[in-house]
C-alpha positions in Angstrom: 0.0 0.0 0.0 1.3 3.4 -0.8 2.0 6.0 1.8 -1.2 8.0 1.1 -3.2 4.9 2.0 -1.5 4.8 5.4 -2.0 8.4 6.3 -5.2 10.3 6.9 -5.9 13.8 6.1 -6.9 16.1 8.9 -10.1 17.6 10.1 -9.4 20.0 13.0 -11.1 20.1 16.3 -14.1 22.1 17.3 -11.9 23.8 19.8 -9.9 25.2 16.9 -12.6 26.3 14.6 -15.0 27.7 17.2 -12.5 30.4 18.1 -14.2 33.7 18.4 -13.7 36.4 15.8 -15.3 38.9 13.5 -16.9 36.3 11.3 -17.8 33.8 14.1 -17.4 30.4 12.4 -15.1 31.8 9.8 -12.8 33.1 12.6 -9.9 35.5 11.9 -7.5 34.7 9.0 -4.2 33.1 9.7 -2.3 35.3 12.1 -2.9 33.1 15.2 -2.3 29.7 13.5 0.2 27.3 15.1 3.7 26.9 14.0 5.0 23.8 12.2 5.4 20.7 14.3 7.6 19.0 11.7 5.5 15.9 11.8 5.9 13.3 9.1 3.8 10.2 8.3 5.5 7.2 6.8 4.9 3.5 6.2 6.9 1.3 8.6 9.1 -1.4 7.1 9.4 -4.7 8.9 12.9 -5.6 7.4 16.2 -3.9 7.7 16.2 -2.2 4.3 16.7 1.5 4.2 13.3 3.1 4.1 12.7 5.6 1.3 11.5 9.1 2.1 7.8 9.0 2.4 7.0 12.4 3.8 3.4 13.5 3.3 3.2 17.2 2.5 -0.5 17.6 2.8 -3.3 16.2 5.0 -7.1 16.1 4.4 -10.0 13.9 5.4 -10.9 12.4 2.1 -11.5 8.6 2.4 -8.5 6.4 2.2 -8.2 2.8 1.2 -7.1 0.4 4.0 -4.4 -2.1 3.6 -6.9 -4.9 2.9 -10.6 -5.4 2.7 -12.2 -4.2 5.9 -15.0 -5.7 7.9 -15.7 -2.4 9.8 -16.0 1.0 8.2 -17.2 3.0 11.2 -17.3 2.7 15.0 -19.4 3.7 18.0 -17.8 3.4 21.4 -20.1 3.5 24.4 -17.8 4.5 27.2 -18.9 3.6 30.7 -16.9 6.0 32.9 -15.8 4.5 36.2 -15.7 0.8 35.7 -18.9 -1.3 35.6 -19.0 -4.4 37.9 -18.5 -7.4 35.6 -19.4 -9.7 38.5 -22.8 -8.2 38.7 -23.5 -7.7 35.0 -21.7 -10.2 32.7 -19.6 -12.8 34.6 -21.7 -15.1 36.8 -19.7 -16.9 39.5 -21.4 -19.8 41.3 -18.3 -20.3 43.4 -18.5 -16.7 44.6 -22.0 -17.4 45.6 -21.0 -20.4 47.7 -18.1 -18.5 49.3 -20.1 -15.4 50.0 -18.9 -13.7 53.3 -15.7 -15.9 53.6 -12.2 -14.4 53.5 -10.5 -14.4 50.1 -7.2 -16.3 50.4 -5.6 -15.2 47.1 -3.4 -12.2 46.3 -5.4 -9.0 45.8 -4.5 -5.4 45.1 -6.7 -2.9 46.8 -6.8 0.7 45.4 -8.6 1.9 48.5 -6.9 -0.1 51.3 -8.4 2.0 54.0 -12.0 0.8 53.2 -11.0 -2.7 52.1 -12.3 -6.0 53.4 -11.1 -9.6 52.5 -14.7 -10.9 52.6 -16.0 -12.2 49.4 -19.1 -10.6 48.0 -21.5 -12.6 45.9 -23.6 -10.7 43.4 -27.0 -9.7 44.8 -28.6 -10.1 41.3 -29.6 -13.2 39.4 -28.2 -14.3 36.1 -30.1 -16.1 33.3 -29.4 -17.3 29.8 -30.7 -15.2 26.9 -31.2 -15.8 23.2 -30.3 -18.7 21.0 -26.7 -18.4 22.1 -27.6 -18.8 25.8 -25.2 -16.1 27.1 -25.8 -15.5 30.7 -26.5 -11.9 31.7 -27.6 -10.1 34.9 -31.2 -9.3 35.5 -30.1 -5.6 35.5 -29.7 -5.8 31.7 -33.0 -7.0 30.3 -32.8 -5.0 27.1 -29.3 -6.2 26.3 -30.7 -9.7 26.7 -33.0 -9.1 23.7 -30.0 -8.5 21.4 -27.5 -10.9 23.0 -27.4 -13.0 19.8 -25.8 -10.0 18.1 -23.0 -9.4 20.6 -19.8 -11.0 21.9 -19.2 -10.7 25.7 -15.5 -10.5 26.4 -15.0 -11.7 30.0 -11.2 -11.5 30.0 -10.3 -7.9 29.5 -7.1 -6.8 31.2 -4.9 -3.7 31.5 -3.3 -4.4 34.9 -3.0 -0.7 35.9 -5.1 -0.1 38.9 -6.5 3.4 38.8 -8.9 5.2 36.5 -6.5 7.6 34.6 -3.9 5.0 33.7 -6.4 2.4 32.6 -8.4 4.9 30.6 -5.3 5.9 28.8 -4.3 2.3 28.1 -7.7 1.6 26.5 -8.1 4.9 24.8 -4.6 5.6 23.5 -2.6 2.4 24.0 -0.4 3.5 26.9 -0.7 4.8 30.4 1.1 8.0 29.4 -0.6 11.2 28.4 0.0 13.2 25.2 -0.9 10.3 22.9 -3.5 9.9 20.2 -6.7 8.0 20.9 -8.2 5.2 18.9 -10.6 7.6 17.1 -7.7 9.8 16.1 -5.8 6.8 14.7 -8.8 5.6 12.7 -9.4 9.0 11.1 -5.7 9.4 10.5 -5.6 6.1 8.7 -8.9 6.1 6.8 -10.2 9.7 6.6 -14.0 10.1 6.5 -16.9 9.3 4.2 -18.2 12.8 4.7 -16.6 16.2 4.2 -19.5 18.0 5.8 -19.1 16.7 9.3 -16.1 16.0 11.5 -14.7 12.5 11.2 -14.4 11.9 14.9 -17.1 13.1 17.4 -17.3 12.9 21.2 -20.8 13.0 22.6 -20.2 14.2 26.2 -22.6 13.8 29.2 -24.5 16.9 30.4 -23.2 16.6 33.9 -19.4 16.9 33.6 -16.4 15.9 31.5 -15.2 12.3 32.0 -12.0 11.6 34.1 -9.0 12.8 32.1 -11.2 15.3 30.3 -10.2 16.2 26.8 -7.5 13.5 26.8 -10.3 11.1 26.0 -10.6 12.5 22.4 -7.0 13.9 22.0 -5.1 13.8 18.7 -1.9 13.6 20.8 1.1 13.8 18.5 -1.0 13.5 15.3 -1.9 16.6 13.4 -4.7 18.6 15.0 -7.4 17.7 12.4 -7.6 14.3 14.1 -8.8 15.5 17.4 -12.4 14.6 18.4 -15.1 17.2 18.0 -17.1 17.7 21.1 -20.9 17.5 20.8 -22.8 18.9 23.8 -25.6 17.0 25.5 -28.0 19.8 25.2 -28.9 22.4 22.6 -27.1 24.0 21.0 -25.1 20.7 20.7 -22.4 22.5 18.7 -21.8 26.1 19.5 -21.7 28.9 17.0 -23.3 27.2 14.1 -25.4 30.2 13.4 -23.7 33.4 12.1 -24.7 36.8 13.5 -27.9 38.2 11.9 -26.0 40.9 10.0 -23.8 38.2 8.4 -26.4 35.8 7.3 -26.8 35.0 3.6 -24.7 36.8 1.0 -22.6 38.8 3.5 -21.3 35.7 5.1 -20.6 34.0 1.7 -18.6 37.0 0.6 -16.7 37.1 3.9 -15.9 33.4 3.7 -14.8 33.7 0.1 -12.4 36.5 1.0 -11.1 34.6 4.0 -10.3 31.6 1.8 -8.3 33.8 -0.5 -6.3 35.2 2.4 -5.7 31.8 3.9 -4.6 30.3 0.7 -2.3 33.1 0.0 -0.8 32.8 3.5 -0.4 29.0 3.2 1.3 29.2 -0.2 4.2 30.9 1.5 4.2 28.3 4.3 3.6 24.9 2.8 4.4 22.0 5.1 3.0 23.8 8.2 0.5 21.1 9.1 -1.2 22.9 11.9 -1.8 25.9 9.7 -3.2 23.7 7.0 -5.4 22.0 9.6 -6.8 25.3 10.9 -7.7 26.4 7.4 -9.4 23.1 6.7 -11.4 23.6 10.0 -12.8 26.9 8.8 -14.0 25.2 5.6 -15.5 22.3 7.6 -17.3 24.8 9.9 -18.9 26.4 6.9 -20.3 23.0 5.7 -21.4 22.1 9.2 -23.8 25.0 9.4 -26.4 22.9 7.6 -25.1 19.3 7.9 -24.6 19.3 11.7 -28.0 20.7 12.4 -29.7 18.2 10.1 -27.8 15.2 11.6 -28.8 16.1 15.1 -32.4 16.9 14.4 -34.1 14.0 16.1 -37.6 15.3 15.1 -36.9 13.7 11.7 -37.0 10.3 13.5 -40.3 8.4 13.9 -42.0 8.3 17.3 -41.5 4.5 17.2 -37.8 4.9 16.8 -37.6 7.5 19.5 -39.5 5.2 21.9 -37.2 2.3 21.0 -34.2 4.4 22.3 -36.1 5.3 25.5 -36.7 8.9 24.6 -40.2 8.7 26.1 -38.8 8.0 29.6 -37.0 10.5 31.9 -34.3 8.1 33.0 -33.3 7.1 29.4 -34.2 10.2 27.3 -30.9 12.0 27.4 -28.6 8.9 26.9 -31.1 7.5 24.3 -30.9 10.8 22.4 -27.1 10.6 22.1 -27.3 7.0 21.0 -29.7 7.9 18.3 -27.5 10.9 17.2 -24.6 8.5 17.0 -26.5 6.3 14.6 -27.4 9.3 12.5 -23.8 10.5 12.4 -22.6 7.0 11.3 -25.3 7.0 8.6 -23.9 10.3 7.3 -20.3 9.1 7.0 -18.7 10.0 10.3 -15.9 7.5 11.0 -15.8 7.3 14.8 -18.3 8.4 17.5 -17.8 8.0 21.3 -20.5 8.4 23.9 -19.5 9.2 27.5 -21.5 8.5 30.6 -21.2 10.8 33.6 -17.9 11.1 35.5 -17.5 8.1 37.8 -21.1 7.0 37.2 -19.9 3.4 37.4 -17.3 3.8 40.2 -19.3 1.9 42.8 -17.0 1.8 45.9 -20.2 1.9 48.0 -24.0 1.6 47.9 -23.7 -0.7 44.9 -27.1 -2.2 45.6 -28.8 1.1 44.6 -26.2 2.9 42.4 -25.6 0.0 40.0 -29.2 -0.5 39.1 -29.6 3.2 38.6 -26.6 3.3 36.2 -27.9 0.3 34.2 -31.4 1.8 33.9 -29.9 4.8 32.1 -27.9 2.9 29.4 -29.4 -0.6 29.0 -32.3 0.2 26.7 -30.6 2.8 24.5 -27.5 0.7 24.1 -29.5 -2.4 23.1 -31.7 -0.2 20.8 -28.6 1.1 19.0 -27.5 -2.5 18.2 -31.0 -3.4 17.0 -31.4 -0.2 15.0 -28.1 -0.6 13.2 -29.0 -4.2 12.4 -32.4 -3.4 10.9 -30.9 -0.6 8.8 -28.2 -2.9 7.4 -25.4 -0.9 9.2 -24.3 -3.3 11.9 -22.2 -5.4 9.6 -20.0 -2.5 8.9 -20.2 -0.6 12.2 -18.2 -1.8 15.2 -20.0 -1.2 18.5 -18.1 -1.3 21.8 -19.5 -1.1 25.4 -17.3 -0.9 28.5 -15.3 1.1 30.9 -11.7 1.3 32.1 -12.0 -1.5 34.6 -14.3 -3.9 36.5 -14.6 -4.5 40.3 -13.1 -6.8 42.9 -14.9 -9.8 44.3 -14.6 -8.6 47.9 -16.5 -6.2 49.9 -15.5 -2.5 50.2 -17.0 -0.5 53.0 -18.2 -3.5 55.1 -20.7 -1.5 57.1 -23.9 -3.3 56.2 -25.6 -4.2 52.9 -26.7 -0.6 52.1 -23.1 0.7 52.3 -21.3 -2.1 50.6 -19.5 -1.7 47.3 -16.6 -3.0 45.2 -13.0 -1.6 44.6 -11.2 -1.3 41.3 -10.1 -4.4 39.3 -8.2 -4.1 36.0 -6.9 -7.7 36.1 -10.1 -9.3 34.7 -13.2 -7.5 33.6 -15.9 -7.5 30.9 -16.8 -5.6 27.7 -19.2 -6.4 25.0 -18.7 -5.8 21.3 -21.0 -6.1 18.2 -21.0 -5.7 14.5 -18.1 -4.7 12.3 -16.7 -8.2 11.9 -17.0 -9.2 15.6 -18.5 -12.6 16.3 -22.2 -12.6 17.3 -23.8 -14.6 20.1 -20.5 -15.5 21.7 -18.6 -15.4 25.0 -14.9 -15.1 25.0 -12.4 -15.6 27.9 -12.6 -16.7 31.5 -11.8 -15.2 34.8 -10.9 -17.3 37.9 -13.5 -18.9 40.1 -14.3 -15.6 41.9 -13.9 -13.3 39.0 -10.7 -11.5 40.1 -8.2 -12.2 37.3 -8.5 -13.2 33.6 -7.1 -16.7 33.3 -8.1 -17.9 29.8 -7.9 -16.1 26.5 -6.8 -12.9 28.1 -7.4 -9.8 26.1 -4.9 -7.1 26.9 -5.6 -3.5 25.7 -3.0 -3.9 23.0 -4.5 -7.2 21.8 -7.8 -5.5 21.5 -6.3 -2.5 19.6 -4.5 -4.9 17.2 -7.8 -6.7 16.6 -9.8 -3.5 16.1 -7.5 -2.1 13.5 -7.4 -5.4 11.8 -11.2 -5.2 11.4 -10.8 -1.8 9.7 -8.3 -3.4 7.2 -5.3 -1.9 9.0 -2.1 -3.4 10.4 -1.3 -1.8 13.7 2.4 -2.5 13.3 2.5 -0.6 10.0 0.2 2.3 11.0 2.8 4.7 12.3 3.5 8.4 12.6 6.9 9.8 12.8 7.5 12.5 15.4 10.9 14.1 15.8 12.6 10.9 14.5 10.6 8.5 16.5 8.0 6.2 15.0 4.8 6.4 17.0 1.9 3.9 16.8 -1.2 2.9 18.8 0.3 -0.3 20.2 3.8 1.3 20.5 5.9 -1.9 20.4 3.9 -3.7 23.1 3.5 -6.9 21.1 0.2 -8.6 21.4 -1.9 -10.6 19.0 -5.1 -10.4 17.0 -7.8 -12.0 19.1 -9.2 -14.4 16.5 -11.7 -15.9 18.9 -13.9 -12.8 18.8 -13.8 -12.4 15.0 -16.7 -13.6 12.8 
């Protein structure tokens, strides 16, 4: 594959093109644009031959051909901030039920040692088999049970870093370090977008607050700034500044934008190779297109009442999250490459009161998440759209805050936890991996974060070892020389 196929052209972030200025969306011309980062994209060779110069001098978001025929062409990530308890949702443990209340004899790492207890804690909720596949799920996920034949439950996820920030980074950008590009940035870098009227990568944030690690969750890292995720707010206006001031509407704005393009092009002709400058100019042009396209994509009144009800938009507890899931489907339909939906900060971090807080969290997301899978399937989109549900960790099999049933919770566990995936080349109606008898550590078919990333890029027709970006003489990649293997057991 030639170099242009490995490198993606850039759409800049909302943060860039929503800068204030005389022409609102148009912004001010090029005076404040960033200096050159000297970033080069190149194809990595696996032999010792001298690699030819493959510097890319221009970036855009036009669609690129992958290395080989892809199964997935778009992705929706449902990010459960805080760490859902796999032991109470996806991973039934009869042995844990038998040992309930007894001291755990194995090695265990507490994140909150001050509130820790060695007493084993059986799930208070019942599990039962669902669908033709017979996958066992908790009674807290009745809607997911209706689409279980479409999903794979991975019961052996593992990062091995025991706090939120480090595990979020591992799963979002491949390492526990900051300053790196997220999965969404890598996919848009590699493949571009099927639409030039909407951002390629969009982050649908919760109305309450930003997730842990904030904007790092949709960072472009060392990649050019067009690959950063565009934030979509949870309430109207979902994207700020789409409307020009009244005095600029219509022909005045068109003339202003035309003049701005001339200024920007003249400025860039004298500074070719300044990728951040090029990205900022492209963001102004994208902003112009978005004035109509973004409003149309997020107008849920175009959807039937039956569809809105399917996503739970008729209920107060599911209306907001259901709206974002429906917007995600509409964005994917219109050619957006990667959409990520965030739950509230620490919504799933149930150190205490798990008997009340876990059912409340499930009630918000269960129906809309299942509806998204069913809706994509009935529209013929699921085969080409990868869907991912999960957080940065699971929970321990022992009691935290042993002060009676109402206070009890579970501490962090990154050594064995559960995600589910669907569509986009993932196997349907399947369970992959095993944790030990009490659900503490993954022991069979372990899926490390880098294994998952290798597998995900493979589904998009990409080779994670060859998808690189050269920064200051160092080759950067999503997996960053961590090794790993494609998890063939979860592939269709």
